[in-house]
NUKE-217483 format. One record per residue (C-alpha): chain; x, y, z; residue number from 0. Coordinates in steps of 0.2 Angstrom, whole numbers, plus 5000, padded with zeros to 4 digits. Example, Ala and Ser with C-alpha at 12.3 -4.5 7.8 and 13.67 -1.06 7.14 Angstrom:
<atoms>
ATOM chaine   xx   yy   zz num
ATOM      A 5062 4978 5039   0
ATOM      A 5068 4995 5036   1
</atoms>
This chain:
<atoms>
ATOM chaine   xx   yy   zz num
ATOM      A 5823 5991 5662   0
ATOM      A 5809 6002 5655   1
ATOM      A 5804 5987 5644   2
ATOM      A 5803 5976 5660   3
ATOM      A 5793 5988 5670   4
ATOM      A 5781 5991 5655   5
ATOM      A 5779 5972 5653   6
ATOM      A 5776 5970 5672   7
ATOM      A 5763 5984 5672   8
ATOM      A 5754 5976 5657   9
ATOM      A 5754 5959 5666  10
ATOM      A 5747 5966 5682  11
ATOM      A 5733 5975 5673  12
ATOM      A 5728 5959 5664  13
ATOM      A 5728 5949 5681  14
ATOM      A 5718 5963 5689  15
ATOM      A 5705 5962 5675  16
ATOM      A 5703 5944 5677  17
ATOM      A 5701 5945 5696  18
ATOM      A 5687 5958 5694  19
ATOM      A 5679 5948 5680  20
ATOM      A 5681 5962 5667  21
ATOM      A 5683 5956 5649  22
ATOM      A 5697 5964 5639  23
ATOM      A 5693 5970 5622  24
ATOM      A 5703 5956 5614  25
ATOM      A 5717 5945 5621  26
ATOM      A 5726 5948 5637  27
ATOM      A 5743 5940 5637  28
ATOM      A 5742 5922 5633  29
ATOM      A 5723 5921 5637  30
ATOM      A 5709 5925 5625  31
ATOM      A 5693 5930 5634  32
ATOM      A 5677 5924 5625  33
ATOM      A 5660 5932 5627  34
ATOM      A 5648 5930 5613  35
ATOM      A 5649 5919 5597  36
ATOM      A 5664 5913 5587  37
ATOM      A 5666 5904 5570  38
ATOM      A 5679 5894 5561  39
ATOM      A 5695 5903 5567  40
ATOM      A 5710 5897 5577  41
ATOM      A 5713 5904 5594  42
ATOM      A 5732 5902 5596  43
ATOM      A 5732 5901 5615  44
ATOM      A 5722 5898 5631  45
ATOM      A 5703 5903 5631  46
ATOM      A 5694 5909 5646  47
ATOM      A 5675 5911 5648  48
ATOM      A 5672 5924 5662  49
ATOM      A 5661 5922 5677  50
ATOM      A 5642 5922 5672  51
ATOM      A 5646 5924 5653  52
ATOM      A 5642 5913 5638  53
ATOM      A 5653 5908 5624  54
ATOM      A 5646 5898 5609  55
ATOM      A 5659 5893 5596  56
ATOM      A 5656 5884 5579  57
ATOM      A 5671 5876 5570  58
ATOM      A 5683 5885 5581  59
ATOM      A 5701 5878 5585  60
ATOM      A 5708 5882 5602  61
ATOM      A 5727 5877 5603  62
ATOM      A 5728 5879 5622  63
ATOM      A 5718 5875 5638  64
ATOM      A 5701 5881 5642  65
ATOM      A 5694 5888 5658  66
ATOM      A 5675 5890 5661  67
ATOM      A 5673 5901 5676  68
ATOM      A 5659 5900 5689  69
ATOM      A 5642 5902 5682  70
ATOM      A 5649 5903 5664  71
ATOM      A 5644 5892 5649  72
ATOM      A 5655 5886 5634  73
ATOM      A 5646 5878 5619  74
ATOM      A 5656 5871 5606  75
ATOM      A 5650 5863 5589  76
ATOM      A 5662 5856 5577  77
ATOM      A 5677 5863 5586  78
ATOM      A 5693 5857 5594  79
ATOM      A 5702 5860 5610  80
ATOM      A 5720 5854 5610  81
ATOM      A 5722 5856 5629  82
ATOM      A 5712 5852 5644  83
ATOM      A 5695 5860 5649  84
ATOM      A 5692 5865 5667  85
ATOM      A 5674 5869 5673  86
ATOM      A 5671 5879 5689  87
ATOM      A 5657 5879 5701  88
ATOM      A 5640 5881 5691  89
ATOM      A 5650 5881 5675  90
ATOM      A 5644 5871 5660  91
ATOM      A 5653 5863 5645  92
ATOM      A 5642 5857 5630  93
ATOM      A 5652 5849 5616  94
ATOM      A 5644 5842 5600  95
ATOM      A 5653 5835 5585  96
ATOM      A 5669 5841 5593  97
ATOM      A 5686 5835 5600  98
ATOM      A 5694 5839 5617  99
ATOM      A 5712 5832 5616 100
ATOM      A 5715 5835 5634 101
ATOM      A 5706 5830 5650 102
ATOM      A 5690 5837 5657 103
ATOM      A 5689 5842 5675 104
ATOM      A 5673 5847 5683 105
ATOM      A 5675 5856 5700 106
ATOM      A 5664 5854 5715 107
ATOM      A 5647 5860 5711 108
ATOM      A 5650 5862 5692 109
ATOM      A 5633 5862 5683 110
ATOM      A 5638 5849 5671 111
ATOM      A 5646 5842 5655 112
ATOM      A 5637 5836 5639 113
ATOM      A 5646 5827 5626 114
ATOM      A 5637 5822 5610 115
ATOM      A 5647 5813 5596 116
ATOM      A 5662 5821 5603 117
ATOM      A 5680 5815 5609 118
ATOM      A 5688 5819 5625 119
ATOM      A 5702 5814 5636 120
ATOM      A 5699 5807 5654 121
ATOM      A 5685 5815 5663 122
ATOM      A 5685 5819 5682 123
ATOM      A 5669 5825 5691 124
ATOM      A 5674 5831 5709 125
ATOM      A 5664 5828 5724 126
ATOM      A 5649 5840 5728 127
ATOM      A 5656 5846 5745 128
ATOM      A 5645 5860 5752 129
ATOM      A 5638 5865 5735 130
ATOM      A 5620 5865 5732 131
ATOM      A 5621 5861 5714 132
ATOM      A 5619 5844 5707 133
ATOM      A 5631 5841 5693 134
ATOM      A 5629 5829 5678 135
ATOM      A 5640 5820 5665 136
ATOM      A 5630 5815 5649 137
ATOM      A 5640 5806 5635 138
ATOM      A 5630 5801 5620 139
ATOM      A 5640 5793 5606 140
ATOM      A 5656 5800 5613 141
ATOM      A 5674 5793 5614 142
ATOM      A 5683 5796 5630 143
ATOM      A 5702 5792 5629 144
ATOM      A 5705 5788 5647 145
ATOM      A 5696 5785 5664 146
ATOM      A 5680 5792 5669 147
ATOM      A 5681 5796 5688 148
ATOM      A 5665 5804 5696 149
ATOM      A 5661 5808 5714 150
ATOM      A 5645 5817 5712 151
ATOM      A 5630 5819 5701 152
ATOM      A 5620 5810 5687 153
ATOM      A 5632 5800 5677 154
ATOM      A 5626 5792 5660 155
ATOM      A 5636 5785 5646 156
ATOM      A 5625 5780 5631 157
ATOM      A 5621 5779 5613 158
ATOM      A 5638 5770 5608 159
ATOM      A 5650 5779 5620 160
ATOM      A 5667 5771 5621 161
ATOM      A 5678 5773 5636 162
ATOM      A 5696 5767 5633 163
ATOM      A 5700 5766 5652 164
ATOM      A 5689 5762 5667 165
ATOM      A 5674 5770 5674 166
ATOM      A 5675 5773 5693 167
ATOM      A 5661 5782 5703 168
ATOM      A 5658 5784 5721 169
ATOM      A 5644 5794 5729 170
ATOM      A 5635 5799 5713 171
ATOM      A 5616 5801 5711 172
ATOM      A 5616 5787 5699 173
ATOM      A 5628 5779 5687 174
ATOM      A 5621 5771 5671 175
ATOM      A 5629 5764 5655 176
ATOM      A 5618 5761 5640 177
ATOM      A 5623 5753 5624 178
ATOM      A 5641 5758 5627 179
ATOM      A 5658 5750 5629 180
ATOM      A 5670 5751 5643 181
ATOM      A 5687 5744 5639 182
ATOM      A 5693 5744 5657 183
ATOM      A 5684 5740 5674 184
ATOM      A 5668 5747 5680 185
ATOM      A 5666 5752 5699 186
ATOM      A 5650 5759 5705 187
ATOM      A 5650 5763 5724 188
ATOM      A 5637 5771 5736 189
ATOM      A 5626 5778 5722 190
ATOM      A 5610 5786 5729 191
ATOM      A 5598 5779 5717 192
ATOM      A 5609 5764 5710 193
ATOM      A 5615 5759 5693 194
ATOM      A 5608 5752 5677 195
ATOM      A 5620 5743 5665 196
ATOM      A 5610 5740 5648 197
ATOM      A 5616 5733 5632 198
ATOM      A 5634 5737 5636 199
ATOM      A 5651 5728 5636 200
ATOM      A 5664 5730 5650 201
ATOM      A 5681 5722 5647 202
ATOM      A 5687 5722 5665 203
ATOM      A 5680 5718 5682 204
ATOM      A 5664 5725 5687 205
ATOM      A 5660 5730 5706 206
ATOM      A 5644 5737 5713 207
ATOM      A 5644 5740 5732 208
ATOM      A 5634 5750 5744 209
ATOM      A 5621 5756 5731 210
ATOM      A 5604 5762 5737 211
ATOM      A 5589 5761 5725 212
ATOM      A 5595 5745 5717 213
ATOM      A 5606 5738 5703 214
ATOM      A 5599 5733 5686 215
ATOM      A 5610 5723 5674 216
ATOM      A 5600 5720 5658 217
ATOM      A 5582 5721 5655 218
ATOM      A 5566 5717 5665 219
ATOM      A 5572 5728 5680 220
ATOM      A 5563 5742 5689 221
ATOM      A 5575 5756 5687 222
ATOM      A 5575 5760 5669 223
ATOM      A 5569 5754 5652 224
ATOM      A 5581 5742 5644 225
ATOM      A 5580 5731 5628 226
ATOM      A 5595 5719 5631 227
ATOM      A 5608 5712 5643 228
ATOM      A 5627 5715 5641 229
ATOM      A 5644 5706 5641 230
ATOM      A 5656 5707 5655 231
ATOM      A 5674 5701 5651 232
ATOM      A 5679 5697 5670 233
ATOM      A 5671 5694 5687 234
ATOM      A 5655 5704 5692 235
ATOM      A 5652 5708 5711 236
ATOM      A 5636 5715 5718 237
ATOM      A 5636 5717 5736 238
ATOM      A 5627 5727 5750 239
ATOM      A 5614 5734 5739 240
ATOM      A 5597 5740 5745 241
ATOM      A 5582 5742 5734 242
ATOM      A 5584 5726 5723 243
ATOM      A 5596 5718 5711 244
ATOM      A 5591 5710 5695 245
ATOM      A 5602 5702 5682 246
ATOM      A 5594 5696 5665 247
ATOM      A 5601 5691 5648 248
ATOM      A 5619 5694 5652 249
ATOM      A 5636 5685 5647 250
ATOM      A 5648 5685 5662 251
ATOM      A 5665 5678 5657 252
ATOM      A 5670 5676 5675 253
ATOM      A 5661 5673 5692 254
ATOM      A 5646 5682 5698 255
ATOM      A 5646 5687 5717 256
ATOM      A 5630 5692 5725 257
ATOM      A 5631 5695 5744 258
ATOM      A 5622 5705 5758 259
ATOM      A 5609 5712 5746 260
ATOM      A 5592 5717 5753 261
ATOM      A 5581 5710 5745 262
ATOM      A 5592 5695 5738 263
ATOM      A 5598 5697 5720 264
ATOM      A 5587 5690 5707 265
ATOM      A 5598 5681 5694 266
ATOM      A 5588 5675 5679 267
ATOM      A 5591 5658 5672 268
ATOM      A 5595 5666 5655 269
ATOM      A 5611 5673 5661 270
ATOM      A 5627 5664 5655 271
ATOM      A 5639 5664 5669 272
ATOM      A 5656 5656 5665 273
ATOM      A 5663 5655 5683 274
ATOM      A 5647 5651 5692 275
ATOM      A 5637 5661 5706 276
ATOM      A 5645 5664 5723 277
ATOM      A 5634 5671 5737 278
ATOM      A 5616 5672 5742 279
ATOM      A 5605 5675 5727 280
ATOM      A 5586 5673 5728 281
ATOM      A 5580 5655 5726 282
ATOM      A 5576 5651 5708 283
ATOM      A 5558 5646 5713 284
ATOM      A 5555 5663 5721 285
ATOM      A 5562 5674 5706 286
ATOM      A 5549 5683 5697 287
ATOM      A 5548 5695 5682 288
ATOM      A 5552 5712 5688 289
ATOM      A 5539 5726 5686 290
ATOM      A 5540 5737 5671 291
ATOM      A 5552 5752 5674 292
ATOM      A 5545 5769 5675 293
ATOM      A 5550 5784 5665 294
ATOM      A 5568 5785 5659 295
ATOM      A 5579 5791 5674 296
ATOM      A 5590 5802 5663 297
ATOM      A 5575 5814 5660 298
ATOM      A 5580 5826 5674 299
ATOM      A 5598 5829 5668 300
ATOM      A 5593 5829 5650 301
ATOM      A 5581 5842 5653 302
ATOM      A 5594 5852 5663 303
ATOM      A 5606 5850 5649 304
ATOM      A 5594 5856 5635 305
ATOM      A 5588 5871 5645 306
ATOM      A 5606 5877 5649 307
ATOM      A 5612 5874 5631 308
ATOM      A 5598 5884 5624 309
ATOM      A 5600 5898 5637 310
ATOM      A 5619 5899 5634 311
ATOM      A 5617 5900 5615 312
ATOM      A 5604 5914 5617 313
ATOM      A 5615 5924 5629 314
ATOM      A 5630 5922 5617 315
ATOM      A 5620 5928 5602 316
ATOM      A 5614 5942 5612 317
ATOM      A 5632 5947 5616 318
ATOM      A 5637 5947 5598 319
ATOM      A 5653 5942 5590 320
ATOM      A 5667 5937 5602 321
ATOM      A 5684 5946 5598 322
ATOM      A 5694 5930 5596 323
</atoms>
């Protein structure tokens, strides 16, 4: 009985500390708190970054799950997480040359996720809701084993990123895919500033509907700089778009549907469309070369990611070595 009471008291103390945001001196139960920096060690349980704190790890292996609390930062370089990673409101995950074997879930109002030359499971970005924070997902040279589902933020897959599942977004600020491969389908709905698909391959059906600001598939569009078109392994449908639709230098191994777009879609003659065109594209005689795109549209999120990463590393170093 005495042992049971003691264990209950210890558990209650750990829970109280978590609720109050206080960081234990080392591990609390089966959760290790991280404030500061860590090296090439193995954390044999779950890891928690408390609210407003920063944790920067190099070569660290975490055998459990990871929780990044509200306003907290987790920077991992050359490390591994065997479980899932949950990012709370205004939380930030920055993984470089690392592996997350589980899924990554970003709560409403999460600050963002940056993956560089890293692997992860499926990624979910929750809808913004009442939050004032604009989230983002940037993946550069990453491999995502599963589906990317996003309902908010700046979404960019680039620099050779591979998604083994589908990419489904609804209500994002934009959804862009550059020089990447999506094995499944691609669905971009109701994006505030549209979508750019450049130099990429999509294995399944691609659907774009209700996007504002335009849809650019291939080069010579107005949304972003792009050097080449892409390959689409199934039908492509672009409907109910405002702001312009351009398709240039693409191979579509299926039918292309372009309907109810304002203005009408411009489909260049250099596209190779196996299943023909259905709908109401602009007459071939009226199509003209699109104006040059402005500055890269990912600059806003890229600048935010760089600033948050640098600030998180500085804060972690200032806090000293984490007691992992």
